[in-house]
Backbone as a printed PyTorch tensor [residue, N CA C, xyz], in Angstrom:
tensor([[[140.1630,  97.8080, 123.3550],
         [139.0040,  96.9270, 123.4300],
         [138.9270,  96.1460, 122.1290]],

        [[138.7900,  94.8490, 122.2480],
         [138.7020,  93.9730, 121.0810],
         [137.2430,  93.6080, 120.8130]],

        [[136.7750,  93.8620, 119.5820],
         [135.4210,  93.4750, 119.1730],
         [135.5750,  92.3820, 118.1280]],

        [[135.0910,  91.1730, 118.4380],
         [135.2080,  90.0860, 117.4570],
         [134.5200,  90.4570, 116.1470]],

        [[135.1670,  90.1280, 115.0020],
         [134.5860,  90.4770, 113.6920],
         [133.1660,  89.9540, 113.5020]],

        [[132.8680,  88.7560, 114.0000],
         [131.5160,  88.2030, 113.8410],
         [130.4890,  89.0610, 114.5640]],

        [[130.8470,  89.5380, 115.7490],
         [129.9390,  90.3770, 116.5350],
         [129.6930,  91.6950, 115.8030]],

        [[130.7580,  92.3000, 115.2800],
         [130.6230,  93.5650, 114.5710],
         [129.7730,  93.4030, 113.3080]],

        [[129.9760,  92.3270, 112.5570],
         [129.1830,  92.0760, 111.3600],
         [127.7280,  91.8520, 111.7150]],

        [[127.4880,  91.1110, 112.7950],
         [126.1150,  90.8680, 113.2440],
         [125.4060,  92.1500, 113.6150]],

        [[126.1270,  93.0560, 114.2950],
         [125.5460,  94.3480, 114.6660],
         [125.2120,  95.1730, 113.4240]],

        [[126.1080,  95.1560, 112.4430],
         [125.8550,  95.8880, 111.2020],
         [124.6480,  95.3250, 110.4650]],

        [[124.5390,  93.9850, 110.4270],
         [123.3960,  93.3560, 109.7520],
         [122.0920,  93.6960, 110.4560]],

        [[122.0950,  93.6560, 111.8040],
         [120.8540,  93.9430, 112.5250],
         [120.4520,  95.4040, 112.3550]],

        [[121.4390,  96.3130, 112.2780],
         [121.1200,  97.7220, 112.0480],
         [120.5450,  97.9220, 110.6500]],

        [[121.1170,  97.2540, 109.6540],
         [120.6020,  97.3540, 108.2850],
         [119.2060,  96.7660, 108.2040]],

        [[118.9740,  95.6770, 108.9230],
         [117.6570,  95.0410, 108.9090],
         [116.5980,  95.9640, 109.4990]],

        [[116.9820,  96.7640, 110.5060],
         [116.0330,  97.6950, 111.1110],
         [115.6330,  98.7860, 110.1120]],

        [[116.5600,  99.1680, 109.2200],
         [116.2940, 100.2210, 108.2550],
         [115.5610,  99.7180, 107.0240]],

        [[115.5980,  98.4170, 106.7670],
         [114.9700,  97.8410, 105.5770],
         [113.4530,  97.9270, 105.7030]],

        [[112.7980,  98.2790, 104.6090],
         [111.3340,  98.3940, 104.6120],
         [110.6590,  97.0650, 104.2920]],

        [[111.2880,  96.2300, 103.4430],
         [110.7280,  94.9270, 103.0780],
         [111.8480,  93.8960, 103.1700]],

        [[111.5690,  92.8220, 103.9010],
         [112.5770,  91.7830, 104.1090],
         [111.9520,  90.4080, 103.9670]],

        [[112.7910,  89.4360, 103.6620],
         [112.4010,  88.0350, 103.7400],
         [113.0500,  87.5100, 104.9990]],

        [[112.2370,  87.0420, 105.9310],
         [112.7640,  86.5720, 107.2030],
         [111.9900,  85.3360, 107.6460]],

        [[112.6950,  84.2160, 107.7560],
         [112.0890,  82.9450, 108.1830],
         [110.8780,  82.5870, 107.3330]],

        [[111.0160,  82.7090, 106.0320],
         [109.9700,  82.3880, 105.0530],
         [108.7180,  83.2470, 105.2140]],

        [[108.8990,  84.4440, 105.7410],
         [107.8270,  85.4190, 105.8740],
         [108.2790,  86.7220, 105.2200]],

        [[107.3550,  87.3910, 104.6030],
         [107.6080,  88.7120, 104.0580],
         [107.3510,  89.6900, 105.1930]],

        [[108.3600,  90.4380, 105.5910],
         [108.2520,  91.4020, 106.6820],
         [108.1890,  92.7990, 106.0860]],

        [[107.0950,  93.5120, 106.3790],
         [106.8520,  94.8390, 105.8050],
         [106.8390,  95.8710, 106.9240]],

        [[107.6340,  96.9060, 106.7670],
         [107.7230,  97.9820, 107.7420],
         [106.3430,  98.6190, 107.9700]],

        [[106.0840,  99.0270, 109.2130],
         [104.7630,  99.5520, 109.5790],
         [104.3630, 100.8000, 108.7880]],

        [[105.3190, 101.6750, 108.4750],
         [104.9570, 102.8900, 107.7270],
         [104.5090, 102.5470, 106.3110]],

        [[105.2030, 101.6170, 105.6930],
         [104.8490, 101.1860, 104.3400],
         [103.5250, 100.4190, 104.3490]],

        [[103.3640,  99.5330, 105.3080],
         [102.1340,  98.7310, 105.4060],
         [100.9090,  99.6180, 105.6290]],

        [[101.0400, 100.5840, 106.5110],
         [ 99.9040, 101.4690, 106.8080],
         [ 99.5650, 102.3380, 105.5990]],

        [[100.5710, 102.8150, 104.8920],
         [100.3370, 103.6780, 103.7290],
         [ 99.6210, 102.9310, 102.6030]],

        [[ 99.9410, 101.6530, 102.4170],
         [ 99.3730, 100.9000, 101.3000],
         [ 98.1460, 100.0640, 101.6660]],

        [[ 98.1770,  99.4380, 102.8380],
         [ 97.1160,  98.4780, 103.1880],
         [ 96.1870,  98.9750, 104.2860]],

        [[ 96.5000, 100.1280, 104.8660],
         [ 95.7010, 100.7310, 105.9360],
         [ 95.5230,  99.7190, 107.0640]],

        [[ 94.3390,  99.4480, 107.4950],
         [ 94.1200,  98.4990, 108.5920],
         [ 93.5460,  97.1810, 108.0970]],

        [[ 93.7620,  96.8580, 106.8570],
         [ 93.2240,  95.6310, 106.2780],
         [ 93.8690,  94.4000, 106.9390]],

        [[ 93.0640,  93.4370, 107.3960],
         [ 93.6230,  92.2210, 108.0040],
         [ 94.1250,  91.2120, 106.9640]],

        [[ 93.7410,  91.4050, 105.7200],
         [ 94.1400,  90.4920, 104.6460],
         [ 94.5800,  91.2880, 103.4200]],

        [[ 95.3620,  90.6190, 102.5810],
         [ 95.7930,  91.2140, 101.3150],
         [ 95.5830,  90.1930, 100.2060]],

        [[ 95.5530,  90.6760,  98.9770],
         [ 95.5480,  89.7980,  97.8100],
         [ 96.9530,  89.8140,  97.2430]],

        [[ 97.4450,  88.6250,  96.8650],
         [ 98.8270,  88.5140,  96.4370],
         [ 98.9480,  87.5820,  95.2390]],

        [[ 99.8560,  87.9460,  94.3130],
         [100.1320,  87.1260,  93.1310],
         [101.6330,  87.1780,  92.8650]],

        [[102.1920,  86.0510,  92.4250],
         [103.6170,  85.9850,  92.0950],
         [103.7690,  85.7370,  90.6040]],

        [[104.6000,  86.5480,  89.9530],
         [104.9000,  86.3790,  88.5370],
         [106.3400,  85.8720,  88.4080]],

        [[106.5130,  84.5600,  88.1350],
         [107.8560,  83.9660,  88.0920],
         [108.7590,  84.5430,  87.0070]],

        [[108.1990,  84.9180,  85.8570],
         [109.0320,  85.4430,  84.7730],
         [109.7010,  86.7710,  85.1540]],

        [[109.0410,  87.5620,  85.9980],
         [109.5980,  88.8380,  86.4540],
         [110.1690,  88.7400,  87.8640]],

        [[109.9740,  87.5890,  88.5040],
         [110.3540,  87.3650,  89.9020],
         [109.7760,  88.4600,  90.7930]],

        [[108.5100,  88.7670,  90.5410],
         [107.8410,  89.8550,  91.2460],
         [106.5960,  89.3670,  91.9690]],

        [[106.4850,  89.8270,  93.1850],
         [105.3250,  89.5480,  94.0180],
         [104.5210,  90.8370,  94.0790]],

        [[103.2400,  90.7770,  93.7150],
         [102.3850,  91.9620,  93.7650],
         [101.3790,  91.7750,  94.8940]],

        [[101.2450,  92.8090,  95.7250],
         [100.3810,  92.7400,  96.8960],
         [ 99.4920,  93.9680,  96.9390]],

        [[ 98.1980,  93.7530,  97.1880],
         [ 97.2270,  94.8450,  97.2810],
         [ 96.2670,  94.5580,  98.4290]],

        [[ 95.5830,  95.5740,  98.9490],
         [ 94.6090,  95.3430, 100.0180],
         [ 93.4880,  94.4150,  99.5490]],

        [[ 92.9200,  93.7110, 100.4810],
         [ 91.8290,  92.7760, 100.1810],
         [ 90.6320,  93.4920,  99.5570]],

        [[ 90.4320,  94.7350,  99.8940],
         [ 89.2850,  95.4910,  99.3980],
         [ 89.3770,  95.8410,  97.9120]],

        [[ 90.5400,  95.6620,  97.3070],
         [ 90.7420,  96.0030,  95.8930],
         [ 90.2680,  94.8460,  95.0080]],

        [[ 88.9980,  94.8500,  94.6770],
         [ 88.3970,  93.7810,  93.8690],
         [ 88.9260,  93.7520,  92.4400]],

        [[ 89.2130,  94.9120,  91.8760],
         [ 89.7310,  94.9790,  90.5160],
         [ 91.0920,  94.2770,  90.4150]],

        [[ 91.9670,  94.5340,  91.3740],
         [ 93.2730,  93.8650,  91.4120],
         [ 93.0980,  92.3530,  91.4960]],

        [[ 92.1940,  91.9380,  92.3470],
         [ 91.9370,  90.5060,  92.5310],
         [ 91.4630,  89.8560,  91.2290]],

        [[ 90.5700,  90.5100,  90.5160],
         [ 90.0360,  89.9550,  89.2750],
         [ 91.0460,  90.0140,  88.1320]],

        [[ 91.7490,  91.1150,  87.9800],
         [ 92.7150,  91.2730,  86.8990],
         [ 93.8960,  90.3020,  87.0070]],

        [[ 94.3760,  90.1340,  88.2240],
         [ 95.5860,  89.3350,  88.4160],
         [ 95.3100,  87.9250,  88.9380]],

        [[ 94.0350,  87.6220,  89.1770],
         [ 93.6790,  86.3330,  89.7640],
         [ 94.4820,  86.0830,  91.0450]],

        [[ 94.5320,  87.1160,  91.8720],
         [ 95.2840,  87.0860,  93.1230],
         [ 94.5440,  86.2860,  94.1870]],

        [[ 95.3130,  85.7230,  95.1030],
         [ 94.7520,  84.9190,  96.1920],
         [ 94.8920,  85.6730,  97.5120]],

        [[ 93.9250,  85.4790,  98.4160],
         [ 94.0000,  86.1750,  99.7110],
         [ 95.0600,  85.5610, 100.6240]],

        [[ 95.7150,  86.4330, 101.3860],
         [ 96.6970,  86.0220, 102.3840],
         [ 96.4910,  86.8740, 103.6270]],

        [[ 96.7630,  86.2750, 104.7770],
         [ 96.5970,  86.9830, 106.0360],
         [ 97.7660,  87.9400, 106.2610]],

        [[ 97.4570,  89.1500, 106.6690],
         [ 98.4470,  90.1740, 106.9850],
         [ 98.5120,  90.2460, 108.5120]],

        [[ 99.5500,  89.6330, 109.0820],
         [ 99.6530,  89.5130, 110.5360],
         [100.5050,  90.6250, 111.1290]],

        [[100.1790,  90.9890, 112.3710],
         [101.0000,  91.9450, 113.1100],
         [102.2590,  91.2460, 113.5890]],

        [[103.4140,  91.8790, 113.3970],
         [104.6930,  91.3130, 113.8080],
         [105.0780,  91.7920, 115.2000]],

        [[104.8310,  93.0790, 115.4720],
         [105.2490,  93.6580, 116.7450],
         [104.3320,  94.8270, 117.1110]],

        [[104.6420,  95.4530, 118.2360],
         [103.8160,  96.5590, 118.7270],
         [103.9270,  97.8010, 117.8440]],

        [[104.9990,  97.9290, 117.0750],
         [105.1590,  99.0740, 116.1720],
         [104.1510,  99.0380, 115.0380]],

        [[103.6880,  97.8420, 114.6750],
         [102.7440,  97.7110, 113.5760],
         [103.3470,  97.1160, 112.3200]],

        [[104.6000,  96.6110, 112.4060],
         [105.1780,  95.9060, 111.2600],
         [104.2910,  94.7150, 110.9290]],

        [[104.2010,  94.3750, 109.6570],
         [103.3070,  93.2980, 109.2030],
         [104.1130,  92.1660, 108.5800]],

        [[103.5560,  90.9580, 108.6250],
         [104.1840,  89.8050, 107.9820],
         [103.1480,  89.0380, 107.1660]],

        [[103.6450,  88.3950, 106.1150],
         [102.8280,  87.5100, 105.2860],
         [103.6220,  86.2210, 105.1340]],

        [[103.0210,  85.0930, 105.4870],
         [103.6870,  83.7990, 105.3500],
         [103.7360,  83.4160, 103.8650]],

        [[104.9470,  83.1400, 103.3730],
         [105.0890,  82.7900, 101.9600],
         [105.8670,  81.4800, 101.7810]],

        [[105.7880,  80.5800, 102.7700],
         [106.4830,  79.2870, 102.7020],
         [106.1700,  78.5500, 101.4020]],

        [[104.8850,  78.4170, 101.1260],
         [104.4210,  77.6600,  99.9580],
         [104.9610,  78.2530,  98.6580]],

        [[104.9300,  79.5550,  98.5440],
         [105.4330,  80.2430,  97.3580],
         [106.9210,  79.9500,  97.1420]],

        [[107.6940,  80.0340,  98.2100],
         [109.1370,  79.7810,  98.1190],
         [109.4270,  78.3560,  97.6750]],

        [[108.6790,  77.4120,  98.2020],
         [108.8790,  76.0040,  97.8570],
         [108.4190,  75.7220,  96.4300]],

        [[107.2200,  76.1730,  96.0810],
         [106.6580,  75.9020,  94.7480],
         [107.5140,  76.4340,  93.6130]],

        [[108.1310,  77.5910,  93.8230],
         [108.9020,  78.2330,  92.7590],
         [110.4080,  78.1130,  92.9670]],

        [[110.8070,  77.3070,  93.9460],
         [112.2220,  77.0670,  94.2500],
         [113.0000,  78.3700,  94.3790]],

        [[112.4940,  79.2450,  95.2260],
         [113.1010,  80.5540,  95.4650],
         [114.0340,  80.4600,  96.6650]],

        [[115.1490,  81.1420,  96.5850],
         [116.1070,  81.2110,  97.6920],
         [115.3770,  81.7300,  98.9350]],

        [[115.4070,  80.9660, 100.0240],
         [114.6620,  81.3470, 101.2210],
         [115.5420,  81.9640, 102.3070]],

        [[116.7580,  82.3700, 101.9610],
         [117.6320,  82.9770, 102.9600],
         [117.1130,  84.3600, 103.3550]],

        [[117.3110,  84.7040, 104.6220],
         [116.8670,  85.9970, 105.1310],
         [117.6500,  87.1040, 104.4430]],

        [[116.9130,  88.1130, 103.9600],
         [117.5740,  89.2120, 103.2600],
         [116.6110,  90.3830, 103.0640]],

        [[117.1900,  91.5190, 102.7320],
         [116.4050,  92.6960, 102.3690],
         [115.9500,  92.5130, 100.9290]],

        [[114.7240,  92.9290, 100.6270],
         [114.1800,  92.7710,  99.2880],
         [113.9330,  94.1240,  98.6310]],

        [[114.1970,  94.1850,  97.3380],
         [113.8950,  95.3960,  96.5750],
         [112.3840,  95.4860,  96.3850]],

        [[111.8640,  96.6800,  96.4500],
         [110.4190,  96.8580,  96.2890],
         [110.1330,  98.1770,  95.6010]],

        [[108.9050,  98.2630,  95.1060],
         [108.4090,  99.5110,  94.5070],
         [106.9590,  99.6540,  94.9530]],

        [[106.6390, 100.7950,  95.4790],
         [105.2660, 101.0290,  95.9200],
         [104.5300, 101.8960,  94.9010]],

        [[103.2990, 101.5010,  94.6150],
         [102.4240, 102.2880,  93.7450],
         [101.3340, 102.8580,  94.6390]],

        [[101.6150, 104.0070,  95.2290],
         [100.7140, 104.6060,  96.2190],
         [ 99.3280, 104.8770,  95.6660]],

        [[ 99.2710, 105.3530,  94.4090],
         [ 97.9720, 105.6950,  93.8330],
         [ 97.0680, 104.4710,  93.6580]],

        [[ 97.6640, 103.2870,  93.5300],
         [ 96.8990, 102.0470,  93.3640],
         [ 96.9100, 101.1740,  94.6170]],

        [[ 97.6530, 101.5940,  95.6460],
         [ 97.8320, 100.7980,  96.8720],
         [ 98.3740,  99.4020,  96.5640]],

        [[ 99.4070,  99.3440,  95.7140],
         [100.0240,  98.0790,  95.3480],
         [101.4980,  98.1130,  95.7230]],

        [[101.9640,  97.0070,  96.2810],
         [103.3730,  96.8390,  96.6050],
         [103.9490,  95.7720,  95.6870]],

        [[104.9910,  96.1250,  94.9340],
         [105.7030,  95.1820,  94.0600],
         [107.0220,  94.8320,  94.7300]],

        [[107.2410,  93.5500,  95.0000],
         [108.4430,  93.0980,  95.6820],
         [109.1970,  92.1420,  94.7540]],

        [[110.4840,  92.3910,  94.5830],
         [111.3150,  91.4970,  93.7840],
         [111.9290,  90.4560,  94.7130]],

        [[111.6620,  89.1950,  94.4010],
         [112.1740,  88.1070,  95.2540],
         [113.3090,  87.4090,  94.5260]]])
């Protein structure tokens, strides 16, 4: 049986994408449902700030007023992606404003569970 290399690579990429907890996909930040629920609970919105010098995006639940005041974070809608509960945040403007590579990829992240903050390296 012959499996074309492109098909095999595509299957490997889609399997890796399923395992990734944070991804950039179509100019949206895609967050796995387990991670989203642990950090943001059922919040419909999040506060988000981007630090260009560190290439880091910091995200916290909307209810965290201290985070909002300390970092001068702006609210963003946390949308449901699918029935599993994966979440997405549209970041088109951020990518354009800071000339960030917008190709689909897995992103490195660090979660601060005690503070309910997600740090994503873009």
